[in-house]
DRENTIPA-645144 format. One record per residue (C-alpha): residue in one letter; x, y, z. Coordinates in Angstrom, 1 decimal. Layout:
% DRENTIPA-645144
(atom A, (X, Y, Z)) ...
END
This chain:
% DRENTIPA-645144
(atom M, (-23.0, -19.2, 32.5)) (atom A, (-19.6, -17.7, 31.6)) (atom A, (-21.1, -14.2, 32.0)) (atom V, (-20.2, -14.1, 35.8)) (atom W, (-16.6, -14.9, 35.1)) (atom Q, (-16.5, -12.1, 32.5)) (atom Q, (-17.7, -9.8, 35.3)) (atom V, (-15.0, -11.1, 37.6)) (atom L, (-12.4, -10.2, 35.0)) (atom A, (-14.0, -6.8, 34.6)) (atom V, (-13.7, -6.1, 38.3)) (atom D, (-10.0, -7.3, 38.3)) (atom A, (-9.4, -5.0, 35.2)) (atom R, (-10.7, -2.0, 37.1)) (atom Y, (-8.2, -2.5, 39.9)) (atom N, (-5.4, -3.7, 37.7)) (atom A, (-3.8, -0.3, 37.3)) (atom Y, (-3.0, -0.4, 41.1)) (atom R, (-1.0, -3.6, 41.0)) (atom T, (2.8, -3.3, 41.1)) (atom P, (3.0, 0.4, 39.9)) (atom T, (6.6, 0.0, 39.1)) (atom F, (6.2, -3.1, 37.0)) (atom P, (3.4, -2.5, 34.4)) (atom Q, (4.4, -5.6, 32.4)) (atom F, (3.3, -7.7, 35.4)) (atom R, (-0.2, -6.2, 35.2)) (atom T, (-0.4, -7.2, 31.5)) (atom Q, (0.6, -10.8, 32.3)) (atom Y, (-1.7, -11.0, 35.3)) (atom I, (-4.8, -9.9, 33.5)) (atom R, (-4.1, -12.3, 30.5)) (atom R, (-3.5, -15.2, 32.8)) (atom R, (-6.6, -14.2, 34.9)) (atom S, (-8.7, -14.4, 31.7)) (atom Q, (-7.4, -17.8, 30.8)) (atom L, (-8.1, -19.3, 34.3)) (atom L, (-11.6, -17.8, 34.4)) (atom R, (-12.5, -19.2, 31.0)) (atom E, (-11.4, -22.7, 32.2)) (atom N, (-13.4, -22.3, 35.4)) (atom A, (-16.5, -21.2, 33.4)) (atom K, (-16.6, -24.7, 31.9)) (atom A, (-16.6, -26.4, 35.3)) (atom G, (-20.4, -25.8, 35.8)) (atom H, (-20.3, -24.4, 39.3)) (atom P, (-23.8, -23.4, 40.6)) (atom P, (-24.8, -19.8, 39.7)) (atom A, (-25.3, -18.8, 43.3)) (atom L, (-21.7, -19.8, 44.1)) (atom R, (-20.4, -17.8, 41.1)) (atom R, (-22.3, -14.7, 42.2)) (atom Q, (-21.1, -15.1, 45.8)) (atom Y, (-17.5, -15.3, 44.5)) (atom L, (-18.0, -12.2, 42.5)) (atom R, (-19.2, -10.3, 45.5)) (atom L, (-16.4, -11.5, 47.7)) (atom R, (-13.8, -10.7, 45.1)) (atom G, (-15.1, -7.2, 44.8)) (atom Q, (-15.1, -6.7, 48.5)) (atom L, (-11.5, -8.1, 48.9)) (atom L, (-10.2, -5.9, 46.1)) (atom G, (-11.9, -2.9, 47.7)) (atom Q, (-10.3, -3.6, 51.0)) (atom R, (-6.9, -4.1, 49.5)) (atom Y, (-6.8, -1.1, 47.2)) (atom G, (-9.5, 1.2, 48.6)) (atom P, (-12.9, 2.0, 47.1)) (atom L, (-12.5, 3.6, 43.7)) (atom S, (-15.4, 6.1, 44.5)) (atom E, (-13.6, 7.5, 47.7)) (atom P, (-13.2, 11.2, 46.9)) (atom G, (-9.8, 11.5, 48.7)) (atom S, (-8.4, 8.2, 47.6)) (atom A, (-4.8, 8.6, 46.4)) (atom R, (-5.4, 5.5, 44.2)) (atom A, (-8.4, 6.8, 42.4)) (atom Y, (-7.6, 8.5, 39.0)) (atom S, (-10.2, 11.2, 39.2)) (atom N, (-13.9, 11.7, 39.9)) (atom S, (-14.6, 11.7, 36.2)) (atom I, (-12.9, 8.4, 35.7)) (atom V, (-14.8, 6.9, 38.6)) (atom R, (-18.1, 8.1, 37.1)) (atom S, (-17.1, 6.6, 33.8)) (atom S, (-16.2, 3.3, 35.3)) (atom R, (-19.5, 3.2, 37.1)) (atom T, (-21.4, 3.6, 33.7)) (atom T, (-19.5, 0.7, 32.1)) (atom L, (-18.4, -2.0, 34.5)) (atom D, (-20.1, -1.6, 37.9)) (atom R, (-23.6, -2.0, 36.6)) (atom M, (-22.8, -5.6, 35.6)) (atom E, (-22.7, -6.5, 39.3)) (atom D, (-26.1, -4.9, 39.8)) (atom F, (-27.6, -7.1, 37.1)) (atom E, (-26.5, -10.3, 39.0)) (atom D, (-27.3, -9.1, 42.5)) (atom D, (-30.8, -7.6, 42.1)) (atom P, (-33.6, -9.5, 40.4)) (atom R, (-35.3, -6.2, 39.7)) (atom A, (-32.7, -5.5, 37.1)) (atom L, (-34.5, -7.8, 34.8)) (atom G, (-37.3, -6.4, 32.7)) (atom A, (-40.6, -8.2, 31.9)) (atom R, (-39.0, -9.8, 28.9)) (atom G, (-35.7, -10.7, 30.5)) (atom H, (-33.8, -7.7, 29.1)) (atom R, (-31.3, -6.2, 31.5)) (atom R, (-31.8, -2.7, 32.8)) (atom S, (-29.5, -0.6, 34.9)) (atom I, (-30.4, -0.1, 38.6)) (atom S, (-28.7, 3.4, 38.6)) (atom R, (-31.4, 4.9, 36.3)) (atom G, (-31.6, 8.2, 38.2)) (atom S, (-28.3, 9.5, 36.7)) (atom Y, (-29.4, 8.5, 33.2)) (atom Q, (-32.8, 10.2, 33.6)) (atom L, (-31.1, 13.3, 34.9)) (atom Q, (-28.7, 13.3, 31.9)) (atom A, (-31.6, 12.7, 29.5)) (atom Q, (-33.5, 15.7, 31.0)) (atom M, (-30.4, 17.9, 30.7)) (atom N, (-29.9, 16.9, 27.1)) (atom R, (-33.5, 17.4, 26.2)) (atom A, (-33.4, 20.9, 27.8)) (atom V, (-30.6, 21.8, 25.4)) (atom Y, (-32.6, 20.7, 22.4)) (atom E, (-36.0, 22.0, 23.4)) (atom D, (-34.8, 25.6, 22.7)) (atom R, (-34.2, 24.8, 19.0)) (atom P, (-36.3, 26.8, 16.5)) (atom P, (-39.5, 25.3, 14.9)) (atom G, (-38.7, 22.9, 12.1)) (atom S, (-35.8, 21.3, 13.9)) (atom V, (-35.0, 17.8, 12.8)) (atom V, (-36.8, 15.0, 14.6)) (atom P, (-36.9, 11.3, 13.7)) (atom T, (-39.1, 10.4, 10.8)) (atom S, (-40.7, 7.2, 9.6)) (atom A, (-37.7, 6.7, 7.4)) (atom A, (-35.2, 7.1, 10.3)) (atom E, (-34.6, 3.3, 10.8)) (atom A, (-31.1, 3.9, 12.2)) (atom S, (-32.5, 6.5, 14.7)) (atom R, (-35.2, 4.1, 15.9)) (atom A, (-32.7, 1.3, 16.3)) (atom M, (-30.8, 3.5, 18.7)) (atom A, (-33.8, 3.9, 21.1)) (atom G, (-35.1, 7.2, 19.9)) (atom D, (-36.0, 9.0, 23.1)) (atom T, (-32.8, 8.3, 25.0)) (atom S, (-29.7, 10.4, 25.4)) (atom L, (-26.5, 9.8, 23.6)) (atom S, (-24.9, 8.7, 26.9)) (atom E, (-27.6, 6.0, 27.2)) (atom N, (-27.2, 4.9, 23.6)) (atom Y, (-23.5, 4.3, 24.2)) (atom A, (-23.7, 2.8, 27.7)) (atom F, (-22.0, -0.6, 27.7)) (atom A, (-22.9, -3.4, 30.1)) (atom G, (-19.3, -4.6, 30.1)) (atom M, (-17.1, -7.2, 28.6)) (atom Y, (-18.8, -9.8, 26.4)) (atom H, (-15.7, -11.8, 25.6)) (atom V, (-11.9, -11.6, 25.7)) (atom F, (-9.7, -13.1, 23.0)) (atom D, (-6.0, -13.5, 23.9)) (atom Q, (-4.7, -15.9, 21.2)) (atom H, (-2.1, -13.4, 20.0)) (atom V, (0.2, -13.7, 23.0)) (atom D, (2.7, -10.8, 23.7)) (atom E, (2.4, -9.2, 20.2)) (atom A, (0.3, -6.1, 19.4)) (atom V, (-3.0, -6.4, 17.5)) (atom P, (-2.9, -3.2, 15.4)) (atom R, (-6.3, -3.9, 13.6)) (atom V, (-9.6, -5.4, 14.6)) (atom R, (-12.6, -5.3, 12.3)) (atom F, (-16.1, -6.7, 12.2)) (atom A, (-17.2, -8.0, 8.8)) (atom N, (-19.4, -5.7, 6.7)) (atom D, (-23.1, -5.7, 7.7)) (atom D, (-22.4, -8.5, 10.1)) (atom R, (-23.1, -8.7, 13.8)) (atom H, (-21.0, -11.7, 14.9)) (atom R, (-18.0, -12.2, 12.6)) (atom L, (-14.8, -10.5, 13.7)) (atom A, (-11.2, -10.6, 12.5)) (atom C, (-8.0, -9.2, 13.9)) (atom C, (-4.4, -9.2, 12.7)) (atom S, (-1.3, -9.4, 14.8)) (atom L, (2.4, -8.6, 14.7)) (atom D, (3.0, -12.3, 15.3)) (atom G, (2.3, -12.7, 11.5)) (atom S, (-1.2, -14.2, 11.7)) (atom I, (-4.8, -13.2, 11.3)) (atom S, (-7.7, -14.6, 13.4)) (atom L, (-11.2, -15.1, 12.2)) (atom C, (-13.6, -15.2, 15.2)) (atom Q, (-17.3, -16.0, 15.5)) (atom L, (-19.2, -14.5, 18.5)) (atom V, (-22.4, -16.6, 18.3)) (atom P, (-23.5, -19.2, 19.2)) (atom A, (-21.9, -18.9, 22.6)) (atom P, (-19.2, -19.3, 23.6)) (atom P, (-17.4, -17.1, 21.1)) (atom T, (-14.7, -19.0, 19.3)) (atom V, (-11.7, -18.6, 17.0)) (atom L, (-12.8, -20.2, 13.8)) (atom R, (-9.4, -20.3, 12.1)) (atom V, (-6.0, -18.6, 12.1)) (atom L, (-4.6, -17.5, 8.8)) (atom R, (-0.8, -18.1, 8.6)) (atom G, (1.6, -17.4, 5.8)) (atom H, (3.1, -14.0, 6.4)) (atom T, (6.7, -14.3, 7.7)) (atom R, (6.6, -11.0, 9.6)) (atom G, (4.0, -9.0, 11.4)) (atom V, (0.6, -8.2, 9.7)) (atom S, (0.2, -4.5, 9.8)) (atom D, (-3.3, -4.1, 8.3)) (atom F, (-6.2, -6.0, 6.6)) (atom A, (-9.6, -5.3, 5.1)) (atom W, (-12.8, -7.2, 4.4)) (atom S, (-14.2, -7.2, 0.9)) (atom L, (-17.7, -5.8, 0.5)) (atom S, (-19.3, -9.3, 0.4)) (atom N, (-16.9, -10.6, 3.1)) (atom D, (-15.8, -13.5, 1.0)) (atom I, (-12.2, -12.4, 0.9)) (atom L, (-9.7, -10.5, 3.0)) (atom V, (-6.6, -8.7, 1.9)) (atom S, (-3.7, -8.3, 4.3)) (atom T, (-0.5, -6.3, 4.3)) (atom S, (2.7, -7.3, 6.2)) (atom L, (6.1, -6.1, 7.2)) (atom D, (7.4, -9.0, 5.0)) (atom A, (6.8, -6.8, 1.9)) (atom T, (3.9, -8.8, 0.6)) (atom M, (0.1, -8.5, 0.5)) (atom R, (-2.0, -11.7, 0.6)) (atom I, (-5.5, -12.5, -0.6)) (atom W, (-7.4, -14.9, 1.7)) (atom A, (-10.7, -16.8, 1.3)) (atom S, (-12.6, -16.2, 4.5)) (atom E, (-14.7, -19.3, 4.1)) (atom D, (-11.8, -21.8, 4.5)) (atom G, (-8.8, -19.6, 5.2)) (atom R, (-7.0, -20.4, 2.0)) (atom C, (-4.4, -18.0, 0.7)) (atom I, (-5.6, -17.3, -2.8)) (atom R, (-2.6, -15.2, -3.9)) (atom E, (0.6, -13.6, -2.6)) (atom I, (1.5, -10.3, -4.2)) (atom P, (4.9, -8.7, -3.5)) (atom D, (5.1, -5.0, -3.0)) (atom P, (6.2, -3.3, -6.2)) (atom D, (9.0, -1.5, -4.3)) (atom G, (10.0, -4.5, -2.2)) (atom A, (9.2, -2.4, 0.9)) (atom E, (7.3, -3.1, 4.1)) (atom L, (3.5, -2.7, 3.5)) (atom L, (1.9, -0.7, 6.3)) (atom C, (-1.8, -0.2, 5.4)) (atom C, (-4.5, -1.2, 2.9)) (atom T, (-8.0, -0.5, 1.9)) (atom F, (-10.5, -1.8, -0.8)) (atom Q, (-11.8, 0.5, -3.4)) (atom P, (-15.5, 0.7, -2.1)) (atom V, (-17.2, 0.3, -5.5)) (atom N, (-14.7, -2.0, -7.3)) (atom N, (-13.3, -4.6, -4.8)) (atom N, (-11.0, -5.9, -7.6)) (atom L, (-8.8, -2.9, -6.8)) (atom T, (-6.9, -2.5, -3.5)) (atom V, (-4.8, 0.4, -2.4)) (atom V, (-1.7, -0.2, -0.3)) (atom G, (0.8, 2.1, 1.4)) (atom N, (4.4, 1.2, 2.0)) (atom A, (7.5, 2.2, 3.9)) (atom K, (9.1, 3.8, 0.8)) (atom H, (6.6, 6.6, 0.9)) (atom N, (4.5, 5.2, -2.0)) (atom V, (0.8, 4.5, -2.5)) (atom H, (-0.1, 1.8, -5.1)) (atom V, (-3.4, 0.7, -6.6)) (atom M, (-3.2, -3.1, -7.0)) (atom N, (-5.4, -5.3, -9.1)) (atom I, (-5.9, -8.4, -7.0)) (atom S, (-7.1, -10.5, -9.9)) (atom T, (-3.9, -10.1, -11.8)) (atom G, (-1.5, -9.3, -8.9)) (atom K, (-0.2, -6.3, -10.8)) (atom K, (0.0, -2.6, -10.1)) (atom V, (-2.5, -0.5, -12.0)) (atom K, (-0.9, 1.8, -14.6)) (atom G, (-1.0, 5.4, -13.3)) (atom G, (-2.2, 4.1, -9.9)) (atom S, (0.9, 5.2, -7.9)) (atom S, (2.0, 8.3, -6.0)) (atom K, (4.7, 9.4, -3.6)) (atom L, (4.1, 11.0, -0.2)) (atom T, (6.6, 12.8, 2.1)) (atom G, (6.9, 9.8, 4.5)) (atom R, (6.0, 6.3, 5.3)) (atom V, (2.3, 5.7, 4.4)) (atom L, (0.4, 4.7, 7.6)) (atom A, (-3.2, 5.3, 6.9)) (atom L, (-5.7, 5.2, 3.9)) (atom S, (-9.4, 5.9, 3.5)) (atom F, (-11.8, 6.4, 0.7)) (atom D, (-15.0, 8.5, 0.7)) (atom A, (-18.2, 6.5, 0.3)) (atom P, (-18.5, 6.8, -3.5)) (atom G, (-14.8, 5.9, -4.0)) (atom R, (-13.8, 9.0, -5.9)) (atom L, (-11.6, 10.5, -3.2)) (atom L, (-8.7, 8.8, -1.4)) (atom W, (-6.9, 10.2, 1.6)) (atom A, (-3.5, 9.0, 2.7)) (atom G, (-1.5, 9.9, 5.8)) (atom D, (2.2, 9.5, 6.5)) (atom D, (4.6, 9.5, 9.4)) (atom R, (5.7, 13.1, 8.8)) (atom G, (2.3, 14.6, 9.7)) (atom S, (0.9, 15.1, 6.2)) (atom V, (-2.5, 14.0, 4.7)) (atom F, (-2.8, 13.9, 0.9)) (atom S, (-6.0, 13.7, -1.1)) (atom F, (-6.2, 12.0, -4.4)) (atom L, (-8.8, 11.9, -7.2)) (atom F, (-9.5, 8.3, -8.1)) (atom D, (-10.5, 7.5, -11.7)) (atom M, (-13.2, 4.9, -11.3)) (atom A, (-12.6, 3.5, -14.8)) (atom T, (-8.8, 3.1, -14.9)) (atom G, (-7.7, 3.2, -11.2)) (atom K, (-5.5, 6.1, -11.9)) (atom L, (-4.6, 8.4, -9.0)) (atom T, (-4.3, 12.2, -9.3)) (atom K, (-2.8, 14.1, -6.4)) (atom A, (-5.1, 17.0, -5.4)) (atom K, (-4.4, 18.6, -2.0)) (atom R, (-2.0, 18.3, 0.9)) (atom L, (-2.6, 19.2, 4.5)) (atom V, (0.1, 19.3, 7.2)) (atom V, (-1.7, 18.2, 10.3)) (atom H, (1.4, 18.7, 12.4)) (atom E, (5.0, 18.5, 11.2)) (atom G, (6.7, 15.3, 12.4)) (atom S, (3.5, 13.8, 14.1)) (atom P, (2.6, 10.5, 12.4)) (atom V, (-0.9, 10.2, 11.0)) (atom T, (-1.9, 6.8, 12.2)) (atom S, (-5.6, 6.7, 11.3)) (atom I, (-8.0, 8.2, 8.8)) (atom S, (-11.8, 7.6, 8.7)) (atom A, (-14.1, 9.2, 6.2)) (atom R, (-17.9, 9.7, 6.7)) (atom S, (-19.9, 11.4, 4.0)) (atom W, (-23.0, 12.0, 6.2)) (atom V, (-22.6, 12.0, 10.0)) (atom S, (-26.1, 12.8, 11.2)) (atom R, (-28.9, 15.3, 10.6)) (atom E, (-27.2, 17.8, 12.9)) (atom A, (-23.8, 17.2, 11.2)) (atom R, (-24.4, 17.0, 7.5)) (atom D, (-20.9, 17.9, 6.3)) (atom P, (-18.7, 15.2, 4.9)) (atom S, (-16.1, 14.6, 7.6)) (atom L, (-12.7, 13.1, 8.2)) (atom L, (-11.5, 11.7, 11.6)) (atom I, (-7.8, 11.7, 12.0)) (atom N, (-5.5, 10.3, 14.7)) (atom A, (-2.0, 11.8, 14.9)) (atom C, (0.5, 11.6, 17.7)) (atom L, (-0.7, 14.9, 19.2)) (atom N, (-2.6, 13.7, 22.2)) (atom K, (-5.7, 14.8, 20.3)) (atom L, (-8.4, 13.2, 18.1)) (atom L, (-9.0, 15.6, 15.1)) (atom L, (-12.3, 16.1, 13.3)) (atom Y, (-12.0, 17.8, 9.8)) (atom R, (-14.7, 19.0, 7.5)) (atom V, (-14.3, 18.1, 3.8)) (atom V, (-15.0, 21.4, 2.0)) (atom D, (-14.8, 20.6, -1.7)) (atom N, (-14.6, 17.8, -4.3)) (atom E, (-10.8, 17.7, -4.1)) (atom G, (-10.7, 16.7, -0.5)) (atom T, (-9.7, 20.0, 1.0)) (atom L, (-9.9, 19.8, 4.8)) (atom Q, (-10.9, 22.3, 7.4)) (atom L, (-10.4, 21.6, 11.1)) (atom K, (-13.7, 21.5, 12.9)) (atom R, (-12.7, 20.5, 16.4)) (atom S, (-10.5, 18.2, 18.5)) (atom F, (-10.9, 15.9, 21.4)) (atom P, (-8.3, 15.1, 24.2)) (atom I, (-6.9, 11.6, 24.2)) (atom E, (-3.4, 10.2, 25.0)) (atom Q, (-1.5, 9.4, 21.9)) (atom S, (2.2, 10.3, 21.4)) (atom S, (3.8, 7.2, 19.9)) (atom H, (1.4, 4.3, 19.2)) (atom P, (-0.5, 3.7, 16.0)) (atom V, (-3.9, 4.5, 17.6)) (atom R, (-7.1, 4.3, 15.4)) (atom S, (-10.6, 5.6, 15.6)) (atom I, (-14.0, 5.3, 13.9)) (atom F, (-17.3, 6.9, 13.3)) (atom C, (-20.2, 5.0, 14.9)) (atom P, (-22.1, 3.2, 12.1)) (atom L, (-25.5, 4.3, 13.4)) (atom M, (-26.1, 7.9, 14.4)) (atom S, (-28.8, 9.1, 16.8)) (atom F, (-30.8, 11.7, 14.9)) (atom R, (-31.8, 13.5, 18.1)) (atom Q, (-28.8, 13.5, 20.2)) (atom G, (-25.8, 14.2, 17.9)) (atom A, (-23.2, 12.0, 16.4)) (atom C, (-20.6, 9.9, 18.1)) (atom V, (-17.0, 8.8, 17.4)) (atom V, (-14.9, 6.2, 19.2)) (atom T, (-11.2, 6.0, 19.6)) (atom G, (-8.4, 4.0, 21.2)) (atom S, (-5.9, 5.7, 23.5)) (atom E, (-2.6, 5.2, 25.1)) (atom D, (-4.2, 5.6, 28.6)) (atom M, (-5.6, 2.0, 28.1)) (atom C, (-9.2, 3.2, 27.6)) (atom V, (-11.7, 3.4, 24.8)) (atom H, (-13.2, 6.9, 24.5)) (atom F, (-16.5, 8.0, 23.1)) (atom F, (-17.1, 11.6, 21.9)) (atom D, (-20.1, 13.5, 20.7)) (atom V, (-18.9, 15.6, 17.8)) (atom E, (-21.8, 18.0, 18.0)) (atom R, (-21.7, 18.7, 21.7)) (atom A, (-20.1, 22.1, 22.3)) (atom A, (-18.9, 21.3, 25.9)) (atom K, (-18.2, 18.1, 27.7)) (atom A, (-18.0, 16.1, 24.5)) (atom A, (-16.9, 12.9, 26.3)) (atom V, (-19.8, 10.5, 26.3)) (atom N, (-18.3, 7.3, 27.8)) (atom K, (-15.0, 5.6, 28.6)) (atom L, (-14.4, 1.9, 28.7)) (atom Q, (-11.8, 0.6, 31.1)) (atom G, (-10.4, -2.9, 31.0)) (atom H, (-7.3, -3.0, 28.8)) (atom S, (-3.8, -3.2, 30.4)) (atom A, (-1.9, -1.7, 27.4)) (atom P, (-2.5, 1.1, 24.9)) (atom V, (-5.7, 0.6, 22.9)) (atom L, (-4.8, 0.5, 19.2)) (atom D, (-8.0, -0.1, 17.3)) (atom V, (-11.8, -0.1, 17.8)) (atom S, (-14.6, -1.6, 15.6)) (atom F, (-18.4, -1.7, 15.9)) (atom N, (-20.6, -4.4, 14.5)) (atom C, (-23.3, -3.2, 12.1)) (atom D, (-26.0, -2.6, 14.7)) (atom E, (-23.7, -1.2, 17.4)) (atom S, (-24.7, -4.0, 19.8)) (atom L, (-21.0, -5.0, 20.1)) (atom L, (-17.8, -3.1, 20.1)) (atom A, (-14.3, -4.7, 19.7)) (atom S, (-11.1, -3.1, 20.9)) (atom S, (-7.5, -4.4, 20.5)) (atom D, (-4.4, -3.4, 22.4)) (atom A, (-0.5, -3.4, 22.2)) (atom S, (-0.3, -6.5, 24.4)) (atom G, (-2.3, -8.7, 22.0)) (atom M, (-5.7, -8.7, 23.9)) (atom V, (-9.0, -8.2, 22.1)) (atom I, (-12.0, -7.2, 24.2)) (atom V, (-15.5, -7.4, 22.9)) (atom W, (-17.9, -5.1, 24.7)) (atom R, (-21.7, -5.4, 24.8)) (atom R, (-24.0, -2.4, 24.6)) (atom E, (-26.6, -2.4, 27.4)) (atom Q, (-29.9, -3.8, 26.2)) (atom K, (-32.9, -1.4, 26.7)) 
END
């Protein structure tokens, strides 16, 4: 039962910000080593009662040393809002182990602190009960809505029971990208600035690193799964892209950048996976044919700065590219030839690098507009409405996060609750994972996951939202588990 040791790590992670305030690098090393030691102890087969007793004592000792996080006047507490957030994500794991009533009739875990959830659900329902007749409710075709536990609030839908697993094979180098395989619950990949890519399997337990793809001579900046998950394409600071077979980890082909520049991002054309778009440090976007290893004729265009982010719309007819000078360009993509035609340009903020772009053609029944989610170094997450077929963008709203220098990324949640709005998730330089409801007018923050000891760079949901992976600048990847209803 390694679950208790994961809970011990979660407790340590909550208090980690208070260790040696003037030496943050020690906190990073401490939590990584703590993770390694706990994994080793999990294999020792100690009695479950002993493990639970250790968890309780550990929590008590940390509370005595640093003070209770819920103490209103504590100088060590961040804020009341952060305390409440930590309660919804990490504390409830301890309740599961300590109280047998936390187990439902079928063995599914339920939260002991249900009162706050019920109150939140009542408040949310009060808002939506005033809607006019004919308002949208889940239908027999709303499989995604039913999968998200139809009658619950968005806060309940995105309440996580804590850390499922911690991967730390990429020591002391940032992991800029983590991605679950398409339509897959348990296959995960992450790339590192140490020049490698890890392929991980989360079941059967314990989660394992299946293989590590090596070949790039410098850091891997980005990668993407093909639609059928049989290949991955990766880009690197060594000015090459590589095509990998996911089944055995073979490097099928190495393709040099046409400009001989560092490659910073990549994405598959969603309909024709034979075409991959890459962005480089010489301000160029190129459409590459991975079968021939050659650049597509007419498939290149120049931006105003280093190309840091790429995203297609779902049909693959529009491509957006963001650069390090604060601009987002839209391109019309010719499906037959792969030719790019520059359409529109939006200056998000002059001089603020655009580090992430995520497109969603249909967010939810309450938010039908095609949307673009953008991270720029503005200490804000930006949501834009796509207003025409040329990719023109109109700012819809923004959400507060900490991002001023790191390449932080965000995503739309793959499933959307039809009753309670639409959710987005983002990393942040405050070492937390943030959830926001894009349709909530006030208090858009839904949840916040704490546990990283470095800026969180990327986040990725599996296909049914039961697991969320997040990666950080210290090389740690945390897999979070959504609470089972």
